C-alpha positions as CSV (number, residue, x, y, z in Angstrom):
1,M,136.8,137.8,143.1
2,L,137.2,137.3,139.4
3,F,137.0,133.8,138.0
4,K,138.5,133.2,134.6
5,I,138.7,129.4,134.2
6,C,140.7,127.1,132.0
7,A,139.4,123.6,131.7
8,V,142.1,120.9,131.3
9,I,141.2,117.6,129.8
10,V,143.8,114.8,129.6
11,T,143.1,112.1,127.0
12,Y,144.5,108.7,126.1
13,N,142.6,106.7,123.5
14,P,139.3,108.2,124.5
15,D,135.8,107.5,123.3
16,L,135.6,110.4,120.9
17,D,131.8,110.7,121.1
18,V,132.0,111.0,124.9
19,L,134.9,113.5,124.6
20,K,132.9,115.6,122.2
21,K,130.0,115.8,124.6
22,L,132.4,116.8,127.4
23,T,134.0,119.6,125.4
24,E,130.6,120.9,124.2
25,S,129.2,120.9,127.8
26,I,132.2,122.4,129.5
27,G,133.0,124.8,126.6
28,K,129.8,126.8,127.5
29,Q,131.0,127.2,131.1
30,V,134.7,128.2,131.0
31,S,136.9,130.8,129.2
32,K,139.2,128.2,127.7
33,I,139.7,124.5,127.2
34,V,143.1,122.8,126.8
35,I,143.1,119.1,125.8
36,V,146.4,117.4,126.4
37,D,146.4,114.1,124.4
38,N,148.9,111.5,125.7
39,G,149.7,109.8,122.4
40,T,146.2,108.5,121.3
41,K,146.4,106.2,118.3
42,E,143.6,108.0,116.4
43,D,144.0,111.8,115.8
44,I,141.4,113.3,118.1
45,R,141.4,116.4,115.8
46,K,139.2,114.4,113.4
47,V,136.3,114.9,115.9
48,I,137.5,117.7,118.2
49,K,138.4,120.9,116.3
50,S,140.7,123.6,117.7
51,T,138.9,127.0,118.1
52,S,139.7,130.4,119.6
53,N,139.1,129.0,123.1
54,L,139.9,125.3,122.6
55,E,143.6,124.3,122.3
56,I,144.8,120.7,121.6
57,L,148.3,119.7,122.7
58,L,149.4,116.4,121.1
59,M,152.1,114.5,123.1
60,N,154.1,111.9,121.2
61,K,153.8,109.4,124.1
62,N,151.9,108.8,127.3
63,L,153.3,111.2,129.9
64,G,150.7,110.2,132.5
65,I,147.9,112.4,133.9
66,A,150.1,114.4,136.3
67,E,152.6,115.7,133.8
68,A,149.9,116.3,131.2
69,Q,148.0,118.4,133.7
70,N,151.1,120.3,134.6
71,I,151.9,121.1,131.0
72,A,148.4,122.7,130.5
73,V,148.7,124.7,133.8
74,K,152.3,125.9,133.0
75,N,151.2,127.0,129.5
76,N,148.5,129.2,130.9
77,F,150.1,130.4,134.1
78,D,151.2,133.8,132.9
79,N,148.0,134.8,131.2
80,E,144.7,136.1,132.5
81,I,143.5,132.7,133.7
82,T,142.7,132.6,137.5
83,H,141.6,129.0,138.0
84,F,141.9,125.6,136.4
85,I,139.3,122.9,136.4
86,F,140.4,119.3,135.5
87,F,138.4,116.6,133.8
88,D,139.0,112.9,132.9
89,Q,138.1,112.0,129.4
90,D,135.0,110.1,130.4
91,S,133.4,112.7,132.7
92,L,130.3,114.7,131.9
93,P,129.5,117.7,134.0
94,N,126.0,119.2,134.5
95,S,125.4,122.5,132.7
96,N,125.7,124.5,135.9
97,L,128.7,122.7,137.4
98,V,131.2,125.5,137.0
99,S,128.8,128.3,138.1
100,T,127.9,126.2,141.2
101,L,131.6,125.7,142.1
102,I,132.2,129.4,141.7
103,K,129.2,130.3,143.9
104,D,130.3,128.0,146.6
105,S,133.9,129.1,146.4
106,K,132.7,132.7,146.9
107,V,130.8,131.6,150.0
108,L,134.0,130.1,151.4
109,I,136.2,133.0,150.4
110,E,133.8,135.4,152.3
111,K,134.5,133.3,155.4
112,N,138.2,133.9,154.9
113,I,138.8,130.2,154.2
114,N,141.9,129.2,152.2
115,I,140.5,126.8,149.6
116,G,142.9,124.2,148.3
117,V,140.4,122.5,145.9
118,I,136.7,122.4,145.5
119,G,135.0,119.7,143.5
120,P,131.5,118.2,142.7
121,K,129.8,115.1,143.9
122,F,129.5,112.5,141.1
123,V,127.3,109.8,139.8
124,D,128.6,106.6,138.3
125,S,126.8,106.5,135.0
126,R,127.1,102.6,134.9
127,N,124.9,102.0,137.9
128,N,123.6,105.4,138.9
129,F,125.4,105.2,142.2
130,T,125.9,108.6,143.8
131,Y,129.1,109.0,145.8
132,S,127.5,111.5,148.2
133,K,123.9,112.3,149.3
134,S,124.9,115.8,150.5
135,D,123.5,119.0,148.9
136,V,125.6,121.4,150.9
137,I,129.3,122.4,150.9
138,E,131.2,119.8,152.9
139,E,134.8,119.9,154.0
140,K,136.7,116.8,152.8
141,T,140.2,115.4,153.1
142,L,140.4,114.3,149.5
143,I,138.8,115.4,146.3
144,I,139.1,113.4,143.0
145,S,140.9,115.2,140.2
146,S,138.0,115.1,137.7
147,G,135.8,118.2,138.2
148,S,138.2,119.8,140.7
149,L,138.7,123.6,140.7
150,I,142.0,125.0,141.8
151,S,143.2,128.6,141.7
152,K,146.4,129.7,140.2
153,E,147.4,131.3,143.5
154,T,146.9,128.0,145.3
155,F,149.2,126.3,142.8
156,R,151.8,128.9,143.5
157,K,151.9,127.9,147.1
158,V,151.2,124.2,147.0
159,G,153.0,123.3,143.7
160,L,151.9,121.4,140.7
161,M,151.0,117.7,140.5
162,N,153.7,115.1,141.2
163,K,154.6,113.8,137.8
164,S,156.5,110.8,139.2
165,F,153.1,109.3,140.3
166,F,152.1,109.2,136.6
167,I,148.5,108.1,137.4
168,Y,146.6,107.1,140.5
169,H,146.9,108.9,143.8
170,V,148.1,112.0,141.9
171,D,145.1,113.9,143.3
172,T,145.5,112.2,146.7
173,E,149.1,113.3,147.1
174,W,148.2,116.8,146.0
175,C,145.3,117.1,148.4
176,F,147.4,116.1,151.4
177,R,150.1,118.6,150.3
178,A,147.5,121.3,150.2
179,L,146.2,120.4,153.7
180,N,149.8,120.5,155.0
181,S,150.2,123.9,153.4
182,G,147.3,125.4,155.4
183,F,144.5,125.0,152.8
184,R,141.2,123.2,153.1
185,N,139.4,121.0,150.6
186,F,135.7,121.0,149.8
187,M,133.0,119.1,148.0
188,S,130.0,121.1,146.6
189,G,126.9,119.0,147.1
190,N,125.0,121.0,144.5
191,A,127.6,120.6,141.7
192,L,127.0,117.3,139.9
193,M,129.0,115.3,137.4
194,K,128.7,111.9,135.7
195,H,132.0,110.0,136.1
196,T,133.2,106.4,136.1
197,I,135.9,105.0,138.3
198,G,137.8,102.1,136.8
199,E,137.1,100.1,133.7
200,N,134.2,98.2,135.2
201,S,132.3,97.7,138.4
202,K,131.1,94.7,140.4
203,K,128.6,94.5,143.2
204,I,129.6,92.2,146.0
205,W,128.5,91.4,149.6
206,F,130.9,92.5,152.2
207,F,128.7,92.9,155.3
208,K,126.5,94.9,153.0
209,W,126.2,95.3,149.2
210,I,129.0,97.5,147.9
211,N,130.1,98.5,144.4
212,I,133.7,97.6,143.6
213,S,135.5,99.5,140.9
214,I,137.4,97.2,138.7
215,H,140.7,98.6,137.4
216,S,143.0,97.0,134.8
217,P,146.0,95.0,136.0
218,K,148.4,97.8,134.9
219,S,146.3,100.3,136.9
220,H,146.9,98.2,140.0
221,Y,150.6,98.4,139.5
222,Y,150.4,102.2,140.0
223,I,147.8,102.0,142.7
224,V,150.0,99.6,144.8
225,R,153.3,101.4,144.0
226,N,152.0,104.9,144.7
227,S,150.1,104.0,147.8
228,L,153.2,102.3,149.2
229,V,155.3,105.3,148.4
230,M,152.8,107.6,150.1
231,M,153.0,105.4,153.2
232,S,156.6,106.5,153.6
233,Y,155.6,110.2,153.7
234,K,155.7,111.6,157.3
235,E,153.0,114.2,156.4
236,I,150.4,111.5,155.4
237,P,148.0,110.6,158.3
238,F,148.6,107.2,159.9
239,K,144.8,106.5,159.5
240,W,145.1,106.8,155.7
241,K,148.2,104.5,155.6
242,I,146.3,101.8,157.5
243,K,143.2,102.2,155.3
244,Y,145.2,101.7,152.1
245,F,147.3,98.9,153.5
246,L,144.1,97.0,154.2
247,K,142.6,98.1,150.9
248,N,145.5,96.6,148.9
249,I,145.3,93.4,150.9
250,F,141.5,93.3,150.2
251,F,142.1,93.7,146.4
252,V,144.7,90.9,146.4
253,G,142.1,88.6,147.9
254,F,139.3,89.9,145.7
255,Y,141.2,89.2,142.5
256,I,142.4,85.8,143.7
257,F,138.9,84.5,144.6
258,L,136.5,86.6,142.4
259,G,138.6,88.2,139.6
260,E,139.6,87.2,136.1
261,N,143.1,87.2,134.8
262,V,144.3,86.4,138.3
263,K,148.0,85.9,137.4
264,E,148.2,89.2,135.6
265,Y,146.7,91.1,138.5
266,I,148.9,89.5,141.1
267,L,152.0,90.0,138.9
268,E,151.3,93.7,138.4
269,M,150.6,94.2,142.1
270,Y,153.8,92.4,143.0
271,K,155.8,94.6,140.6
272,G,154.2,97.7,142.0
273,F,155.1,96.6,145.5
274,N,158.7,95.9,144.6
275,D,159.1,99.2,142.7
276,G,157.4,101.1,145.6
277,L,160.0,99.6,148.0
278,R,162.8,100.5,145.6
279,I,161.6,104.1,145.3
280,I,161.4,104.4,149.1
281,K,164.9,103.1,149.5
282,Q,166.1,105.7,146.9
283,G,164.5,108.5,148.9
284,G,161.0,108.6,147.4
285,V,159.5,110.7,144.6
């Protein structure tokens, strides 16, 4: 099977030095790069130059990660591109990430497996925490967006990202949609990427030492809103609904007792909860 891959990078006020490293690293591994910039204050073209295989699309406002990804995919849907690989602006893939994902995809295809998405394992560059110890191909329910490889044919059958989610759980919703469409999702244990989740992290004791990703108050608005909306979807497993219900309660307690800017966090979560209920009453997104 031919793999002609377009890398899609969505940016919003990125660290330009990190973004440059990302484009330089992934540019050697793919046929084309598309950067969709969601209204960054500083013109990223001062550091990142358009080339024959690097296209920069400047949006005049923040459209969210889902719509930005969709724009890049739709703009390249009718050309020779066969696959899309997505990256957050702060990710840094290893030099063999794409070739490893291709190799493992071919192994699965030879077994007549319908691949929804295949992605790498990743290391949090802030604390060197690796989110998987595996070095084999593992089937997963969910794969994070950054580093994920999806074929154009899969998009035809599953559909694009849900732009109403804006950010957070965009990948979660799509992965469940792929599973319900008869596809299977995988993590490649030999494909590695540096990636950070949240604006910060904190180590706490909760029956064992765990790393908690700290997101901004506004991020928790979308986390609470979108997870609540997804709980109304019949196709979402009950186990996931319980997990995220408890997770949201945990974070309310976490920010009350251990967080900073407590009022701002609680206010955004409250607004997310109310807007999630309103969306459900209106028939969902």
